[in-house]
C-alpha positions as CSV (number, residue, x, y, z in Angstrom):
1,M,0.9,5.4,-10.1
2,S,-0.7,8.4,-8.9
3,E,-3.7,8.3,-6.5
4,A,-7.3,9.2,-7.9
5,S,-10.8,8.9,-6.8
6,K,-14.2,9.0,-7.3
7,P,-17.7,8.3,-5.9
8,I,-19.0,4.5,-5.7
9,K,-22.1,3.2,-4.7
10,P,-22.1,0.6,-1.6
11,E,-21.1,-2.9,-2.6
12,G,-22.3,-5.3,1.0
13,P,-24.9,-4.5,3.5
14,P,-24.6,-1.2,5.2
15,R,-23.2,-1.1,8.8
16,L,-25.7,-0.1,11.0
17,P,-25.7,3.5,12.7
18,G,-23.9,3.8,15.9
19,Q,-21.9,0.7,14.9
20,R,-18.2,0.5,14.9
21,A,-16.3,-0.3,11.7
22,V,-15.8,-3.8,11.0
23,R,-12.3,-4.9,11.2
24,P,-11.5,-6.3,7.8
25,K,-10.9,-10.4,7.2
26,S,-7.8,-11.6,5.4
27,A,-8.8,-12.9,2.2
28,A,-7.4,-13.9,-1.3
29,T,-8.1,-14.0,-4.9
30,V,-6.6,-15.3,-8.0
31,L,-7.3,-14.4,-12.0
32,I,-6.4,-17.2,-13.6
33,L,-5.2,-16.0,-17.5
34,R,-5.6,-18.0,-20.4
35,Q,-3.7,-17.2,-23.6
36,D,-4.4,-20.3,-26.0
37,G,-6.5,-18.5,-28.1
38,P,-6.9,-15.4,-30.2
39,K,-7.0,-13.0,-27.0
40,P,-6.4,-13.4,-23.4
41,R,-8.8,-14.6,-21.2
42,L,-9.6,-14.5,-17.7
43,L,-11.9,-17.1,-15.4
44,M,-14.8,-15.0,-14.0
45,G,-17.8,-16.3,-12.2
46,R,-21.1,-14.8,-11.4
47,R,-22.2,-14.7,-7.7
48,H,-25.7,-15.8,-6.7
49,S,-28.4,-13.0,-6.6
50,G,-29.3,-13.9,-3.1
51,H,-25.9,-13.4,-1.8
52,S,-25.9,-9.9,1.2
53,F,-22.3,-9.0,-0.1
54,M,-21.7,-8.3,-3.9
55,P,-24.8,-10.4,-5.3
56,D,-25.1,-10.8,-9.2
57,R,-21.4,-9.7,-9.7
58,W,-18.9,-11.0,-11.9
59,V,-15.8,-12.1,-9.5
60,F,-12.6,-14.0,-9.8
61,P,-12.9,-17.0,-7.3
62,G,-11.6,-16.2,-4.2
63,G,-12.6,-15.8,-0.4
64,R,-11.2,-15.4,3.5
65,V,-8.7,-17.5,5.0
66,D,-9.6,-20.3,6.7
67,R,-8.2,-21.8,9.6
68,G,-6.6,-24.9,7.8
69,D,-5.4,-22.7,5.3
70,W,-1.9,-21.5,7.8
71,S,-1.3,-25.4,7.7
72,A,-2.6,-27.3,4.7
73,P,0.7,-29.2,2.7
74,A,1.8,-27.5,-0.5
75,A,3.5,-28.7,-3.4
76,N,6.0,-25.8,-2.8
77,D,6.4,-22.3,-1.8
78,L,5.7,-18.7,-2.8
79,T,8.3,-17.2,-5.4
80,P,10.9,-15.2,-3.5
81,E,9.5,-12.3,-5.5
82,A,5.7,-12.9,-4.3
83,Q,7.1,-13.1,-0.7
84,A,9.0,-9.7,-1.0
85,V,5.7,-8.1,-1.6
86,F,4.4,-9.2,1.6
87,E,7.3,-8.5,3.6
88,A,6.7,-5.8,6.6
89,R,2.9,-5.8,5.4
90,V,1.5,-8.9,6.6
91,R,2.1,-10.9,10.0
92,P,4.2,-14.3,9.4
93,G,2.6,-16.8,8.1
94,L,0.1,-15.2,6.5
95,A,1.6,-14.9,3.2
96,R,1.3,-18.6,2.8
97,A,-2.1,-18.8,4.2
98,L,-3.4,-16.4,1.6
99,A,-1.8,-18.2,-1.4
100,M,-3.4,-21.2,-0.1
101,A,-6.8,-19.6,0.4
102,A,-6.6,-18.7,-3.4
103,V,-5.7,-22.1,-4.2
104,R,-8.5,-23.7,-2.4
105,E,-11.1,-21.1,-3.3
106,T,-10.4,-21.8,-6.9
107,W,-11.0,-25.4,-6.3
108,E,-14.2,-25.3,-4.2
109,E,-16.0,-22.1,-6.7
110,T,-14.9,-24.0,-9.8
111,G,-13.6,-26.9,-9.6
112,L,-10.3,-26.4,-10.8
113,L,-6.8,-27.4,-9.7
114,L,-4.4,-25.0,-9.3
115,A,-2.0,-27.6,-7.8
116,R,0.6,-30.5,-9.1
117,P,-0.1,-34.0,-8.8
118,A,0.6,-35.9,-5.7
119,P,-0.3,-39.6,-4.0
120,P,-4.0,-39.0,-2.4
121,R,-3.7,-38.5,1.3
122,P,-6.3,-38.1,4.1
123,G,-7.1,-34.5,4.4
124,A,-9.0,-32.2,7.1
125,G,-11.4,-29.4,7.1
126,P,-11.5,-27.6,3.8
127,W,-9.0,-29.4,2.0
128,R,-10.4,-33.0,2.4
129,S,-11.4,-33.3,-1.1
130,F,-8.6,-31.7,-2.7
131,L,-6.0,-33.5,-0.9
132,A,-8.2,-36.6,-1.5
133,A,-7.9,-35.7,-5.3
134,G,-4.2,-36.1,-5.7
135,A,-3.1,-32.4,-5.7
136,L,-0.9,-30.2,-3.8
137,A,-1.5,-26.4,-4.0
138,D,1.3,-25.2,-6.6
139,L,1.7,-21.7,-4.6
140,S,4.8,-21.0,-6.8
141,A,2.6,-20.0,-9.8
142,L,1.2,-17.2,-8.0
143,T,2.3,-13.5,-8.6
144,V,0.8,-10.7,-6.4
145,V,-1.2,-8.1,-8.7
146,G,-2.3,-5.8,-5.9
147,R,-4.4,-5.3,-2.7
148,A,-8.1,-4.1,-2.2
149,I,-9.8,-3.2,1.3
150,T,-13.6,-2.8,1.0
151,P,-15.3,0.1,2.9
152,P,-15.8,0.8,6.6
153,T,-19.2,1.6,5.7
154,I,-20.3,-1.9,4.7
155,A,-21.2,-4.3,7.3
156,K,-18.8,-7.1,5.7
157,R,-15.2,-6.2,5.2
158,F,-12.6,-8.0,3.7
159,D,-8.7,-7.4,3.1
160,T,-7.9,-9.2,0.0
161,W,-4.9,-9.9,-1.7
162,A,-5.2,-10.4,-5.6
163,F,-2.8,-13.0,-7.3
164,I,-2.6,-13.9,-10.9
165,A,-1.7,-17.2,-12.3
166,D,-1.4,-19.0,-15.8
167,A,-3.9,-21.4,-16.5
168,E,-1.2,-23.5,-17.8
169,R,-0.4,-24.3,-14.0
170,L,-3.7,-25.8,-13.7
171,M,-3.9,-29.8,-13.5
172,T,-6.9,-29.8,-16.2
173,L,-8.9,-27.1,-17.7
174,E,-11.8,-29.9,-17.2
175,R,-13.9,-28.6,-14.1
176,Q,-16.5,-30.4,-11.6
177,P,-19.8,-29.5,-12.2
178,D,-20.7,-28.2,-8.6
179,C,-18.6,-24.6,-8.6
180,G,-20.4,-23.8,-4.9
181,E,-21.1,-19.8,-4.5
182,L,-20.7,-19.1,-8.2
183,E,-23.6,-19.5,-10.7
184,E,-22.0,-19.1,-13.9
185,I,-18.6,-19.7,-15.0
186,A,-16.9,-18.3,-17.7
187,W,-13.4,-17.6,-19.6
188,L,-13.7,-13.8,-20.7
189,E,-11.6,-11.7,-22.6
190,F,-10.9,-8.2,-21.0
191,E,-13.1,-6.6,-23.0
192,E,-15.8,-8.9,-22.3
193,A,-15.4,-8.6,-18.5
194,L,-15.0,-4.9,-18.2
195,A,-18.7,-4.8,-20.3
196,L,-20.1,-6.7,-16.9
197,K,-21.3,-5.9,-13.7
198,L,-18.3,-6.0,-11.7
199,P,-16.9,-5.0,-8.1
200,T,-15.1,-1.8,-8.2
201,A,-11.9,-3.6,-7.1
202,T,-12.4,-6.4,-9.4
203,R,-12.7,-4.1,-12.1
204,V,-9.0,-2.6,-11.2
205,F,-7.5,-5.9,-11.2
206,V,-9.1,-6.7,-14.6
207,K,-7.2,-3.4,-16.2
208,E,-4.3,-4.6,-14.1
209,A,-4.3,-7.8,-15.8
210,A,-4.3,-6.4,-19.2
211,A,-1.3,-3.9,-18.0
212,R,1.0,-6.2,-17.3
213,L,0.8,-8.1,-20.3
214,N,3.2,-5.1,-21.7
215,E,4.5,-4.0,-18.3
216,A,5.3,-6.7,-16.0
217,G,7.2,-4.5,-13.5
218,R,4.5,-1.9,-12.8
219,P,3.7,-0.5,-9.3
220,L,0.7,-2.7,-7.3
221,P,-2.3,-1.0,-7.3
222,F,-4.1,-0.7,-3.9
223,V,-7.8,0.2,-3.8
224,R,-8.7,1.8,-0.5
225,F,-12.4,3.4,0.3
226,R,-12.3,6.7,2.3
227,Q,-15.4,9.0,2.5
228,G,-17.8,7.5,0.0
229,A,-14.8,7.5,-2.6
230,V,-12.7,4.8,-4.0
231,R,-9.2,5.6,-4.0
232,I,-6.6,3.6,-6.2
233,G,-2.7,4.3,-5.5
234,A,0.4,2.1,-5.5
235,L,1.0,-0.4,-3.1
236,E,4.0,1.5,-1.3
237,H,7.2,-0.3,-0.2
């Protein structure tokens, strides 16, 4: 995958003049792929127009790593293939925390459980309702599909790892009515998704999901922003 670049418009609140660049926060997102219809579909949601970060954009469920993601129980671990992607790239324990954040954010934003059944148990922090629902995160369902770091020119920055998971790994397709930050939820075909108002990295990951259906071993994209332009290269080993 050769690196390409093109100008972009800011997708978040700008950094104040003279202010040092903000250090990106670790975050995760997950593309849930549904293949039970004529064409593959991805689960996406629209952010509220009042948000300062990417308002009114269609995105995948996701968010920054929470303290509880480091220690919350799970039904299993990331696959060796997924773990290998993170080796020498992130500090110990962060790979699992990223995966846990992806599962938790999917639950909080869409009401869907990427999990396996388990006896209900008391929880703490952001995982309380998830554990009370009788579920443990299914980390083995997650495959890494890329990474994106937001530009140094904006005040909110994230170092986001993107995962993909098959919708068959959801406990159910029925979701809770309150979907948090996402105003609208939909299962969208690739063409439908690309026609929407998407953040730059989200658009890259939609295309990557489509391409991986025919080429699973393709290099993982790494989306970065330099000098007002987006640069899409391969995540080097």
